[in-house]
N, C-alpha and C positions, 0 to 999 in steps of 0.2 A: 320898212322892208316890203317889197312887193310880194304878192302871192306867188308869182313865178319863182322868185328867188328863194322864197321860204320852202316851196316844194322841191326845188332843185337841190338846195343844200341838205334837206332831209334825205333826199335820194342819194347824196354823196357824189354828185357829178358836177363837172365844171360847165361853164357856158359853152366852151369849145366842144365838149362831149355832146351836149344837147344839140348844138348847131349841126354838127356832123350827122347825128342820127336823124335829124328832120330835113336835112338837105338845104340848109341856108348857110350864109357866112356867119362867123362868130359876131361880127358887128351887127348884123341884122337881128340876131337873137338878143344882143345887148339892148338894141332899141325896143324890142318887145318887152324885155324884162324891166326896163326903166319906164315903160309906158309912153315913150316918145312916138312909137308907131304900133299899129295893130296888125297882126298877121292875117292873111286870108283865111277862110274857113278851113281849107284842107290842111294848112300849116298849123292852125290852132288845134285841130284834131290830133295831128302827129305830136305836137308838144304835149298834149294831155296824155297820149298813150305812153310817151317816153317817161313822163313824170308819174304815171300811175294814177291819174285823176280822171274821174268818170263824169264830172259835171263841169263843162266849159265855163259856166258862170262863176264857178268857184275860183278859177284862175285869174279872171279879169275883173271881179267885182272891186270897185273902188281903186282901180290901178291905172287911171287915165290921167295924163298930163297934156296930151295933144288936143288941139281943138279942131 
């Protein structure tokens, strides 16, 4: 399970909820959560704020599949 998914499920929100709150499509958020794509810095900050995480490294450590 990715760190993003772990924090999102702890928070009790759906991928769609997070996507709406950060201003991206649900599919884009799914790519971030699966590690297929990385968000830009501003989007990463918005994700962290929505999920209540204060250390961006915590969300993406060991969560990369893209090259």
